[in-house]
C-alpha positions as CSV (number, residue, x, y, z in Angstrom):
1,X,164.9,78.5,141.3
2,X,161.8,79.6,142.9
3,X,158.6,79.8,141.0
4,X,157.1,83.2,139.7
5,X,153.9,81.9,138.5
6,X,150.7,83.2,139.7
7,X,147.9,80.6,140.9
8,X,144.3,81.9,141.2
9,X,141.9,80.1,143.3
10,X,139.5,78.2,141.2
11,X,136.4,79.0,142.1
12,X,136.6,82.8,141.5
13,X,137.3,84.0,138.4
14,X,136.1,86.9,136.6
15,X,134.1,86.1,133.1
16,X,132.4,87.9,130.7
17,X,128.7,86.6,130.0
18,X,127.1,88.1,127.2
19,X,123.3,87.4,125.9
20,X,121.8,88.8,123.0
21,X,118.3,89.6,122.0
22,X,116.1,91.6,119.9
23,X,114.3,94.8,120.6
24,X,111.9,96.6,118.5
25,X,112.2,100.1,117.3
26,X,110.4,101.6,114.3
27,X,112.5,102.1,111.1
28,X,111.7,102.8,108.3
29,X,111.6,98.8,106.7
30,X,109.0,98.2,109.4
31,X,106.8,101.2,109.2
32,X,106.8,100.7,105.3
33,X,106.0,97.0,105.5
34,X,103.0,97.8,108.1
35,X,101.7,100.4,105.5
36,X,101.9,98.1,102.8
37,X,100.1,95.2,104.5
38,X,97.4,97.4,105.6
39,X,97.3,98.7,102.2
40,X,97.1,94.8,100.6
41,X,94.0,94.1,103.3
42,X,92.1,97.1,102.5
43,X,92.6,96.4,99.0
44,X,91.1,93.3,99.3
45,X,87.8,94.8,100.2
46,X,87.6,97.2,97.3
47,X,86.6,96.9,94.0
48,X,89.3,96.4,91.3
49,X,86.9,96.8,88.2
50,X,83.8,98.8,87.3
51,X,80.6,97.4,87.8
52,X,81.9,96.4,91.2
53,X,84.1,93.8,90.8
54,X,86.1,92.8,94.2
55,X,89.0,90.3,94.1
56,X,86.4,87.6,95.4
57,X,84.3,87.8,92.6
58,X,87.7,87.3,90.2
59,X,88.3,83.9,89.8
60,X,92.3,82.6,90.1
61,X,91.8,81.2,86.8
62,X,91.7,84.2,85.0
63,X,95.3,85.1,86.1
64,X,96.4,83.1,83.3
65,X,93.4,82.7,81.0
66,X,91.1,85.6,80.2
67,X,88.6,83.5,78.5
68,X,87.9,81.1,81.9
69,X,84.5,79.9,82.9
70,X,86.0,79.1,86.5
71,X,84.1,80.8,89.2
72,X,86.0,79.4,92.5
73,X,88.5,79.6,93.9
74,X,88.9,83.6,93.8
75,X,92.2,85.7,93.7
76,X,91.9,85.9,97.7
77,X,93.8,82.7,97.4
78,X,97.2,84.6,96.5
79,X,96.6,87.9,97.9
80,X,95.5,86.7,101.3
81,X,99.1,84.6,101.7
82,X,101.1,87.6,100.4
83,X,99.3,89.9,102.6
84,X,100.3,87.6,105.5
85,X,104.0,87.1,104.3
86,X,104.2,90.8,104.5
87,X,102.9,91.1,107.9
88,X,105.1,88.4,109.1
89,X,107.9,90.2,107.3
90,X,106.9,93.2,109.2
91,X,107.1,91.9,112.6
92,X,109.6,89.4,112.9
93,X,113.7,90.5,113.2
94,X,115.8,90.0,110.3
95,X,112.9,89.0,108.0
96,X,113.0,91.5,104.9
97,X,113.4,89.0,102.3
98,X,109.5,87.8,103.5
99,X,108.7,91.7,102.9
100,X,110.1,91.3,99.3
101,X,108.5,88.1,98.6
102,X,105.0,89.5,99.7
103,X,105.4,92.7,97.8
104,X,106.5,90.8,94.6
105,X,103.6,88.3,95.0
106,X,101.3,91.2,95.1
107,X,102.7,92.7,92.1
108,X,102.7,89.8,90.0
109,X,98.9,89.0,91.0
110,X,98.0,92.8,89.8
111,X,100.0,92.4,86.9
112,X,98.9,89.3,85.7
113,X,94.9,90.8,86.5
114,X,95.9,93.6,84.3
115,X,97.5,91.8,81.6
116,X,94.2,89.5,81.5
117,X,91.6,92.3,81.6
118,X,93.5,94.1,78.7
119,X,93.2,90.9,76.8
120,X,89.6,91.1,77.2
121,X,89.3,94.7,76.6
122,X,91.3,94.4,73.2
123,X,88.0,92.5,71.9
124,X,85.5,95.3,72.3
125,X,85.9,98.4,70.3
126,X,86.9,101.8,72.2
127,X,87.5,100.0,75.4
128,X,90.7,101.3,77.5
129,X,91.9,99.4,80.4
130,X,92.6,102.7,82.6
131,X,88.7,103.0,81.9
132,X,87.7,100.1,83.7
133,X,90.2,99.6,86.9
134,X,88.9,100.9,90.1
135,X,90.5,102.3,93.4
136,X,91.1,98.8,94.8
137,X,93.6,97.7,92.0
138,X,95.7,100.8,92.4
139,X,95.6,100.6,96.3
140,X,97.0,96.7,95.8
141,X,99.3,97.9,92.9
142,X,101.2,100.9,95.1
143,X,100.7,98.4,98.3
144,X,102.7,95.6,96.4
145,X,105.6,98.3,95.4
146,X,105.7,99.8,98.9
147,X,106.1,96.4,100.5
148,X,108.9,95.5,98.0
149,X,110.6,98.6,98.9
150,X,110.6,98.1,102.1
151,X,112.3,94.9,101.9
152,X,115.4,96.7,101.1
153,X,114.9,99.3,104.0
154,X,116.4,98.4,107.7
155,X,113.8,97.0,109.4
156,X,114.3,98.9,113.0
157,X,115.2,95.7,114.9
158,X,118.3,96.2,117.2
159,X,120.0,93.7,118.6
160,X,121.2,94.5,122.3
161,X,123.5,92.7,123.9
162,X,123.8,92.8,127.7
163,X,126.9,92.1,129.3
164,X,127.6,90.9,133.0
165,X,130.8,91.9,134.1
166,X,131.8,89.4,136.6
167,X,130.5,85.9,137.3
168,X,131.3,84.2,140.7
169,X,131.9,80.5,139.7
170,X,131.8,79.3,143.3
171,X,127.9,80.5,143.9
172,X,124.7,81.0,141.7
173,X,125.1,84.8,142.0
174,X,125.3,87.0,139.3
175,X,126.4,90.7,139.1
176,X,123.5,93.0,137.6
177,X,123.8,93.0,133.8
178,X,125.1,95.8,132.0
179,X,123.4,97.3,128.6
């Protein structure tokens, strides 16, 4: 009985080769992450409290103890790393968790600052928290919130797959990739 089995030469077979890569595209998460990062960086140079108090003049210990006598390090010790995490989460594909962490960190610093400042002001009659906060505080708070929200939105990075339709196993030549 004759065999009907077809034998193909081993040197020439069609193969499908796929290569995946990430390409940047503007998405809402990426845009809001960049806005949040820029906002936090700008807030670092703005006054947070009346009498021209900048974050570099607020001791880190103040976030936990409003009666601290410490002067160094400042709350920049927390704000700068959170700004970096926001920035990294903006430019890296699939790093929306970094934007969430950066936004939550900035919000934590802003919240602790407001709580401690309010506790200090409670000792003064007629003093109100809203009266002593300056623009830098609000810019940081809004930027932290925007950074948090950006972590839940698509970043815009797209996965591109290149496919080569035929690979000649007998030589080093490949067909042009199709996208």
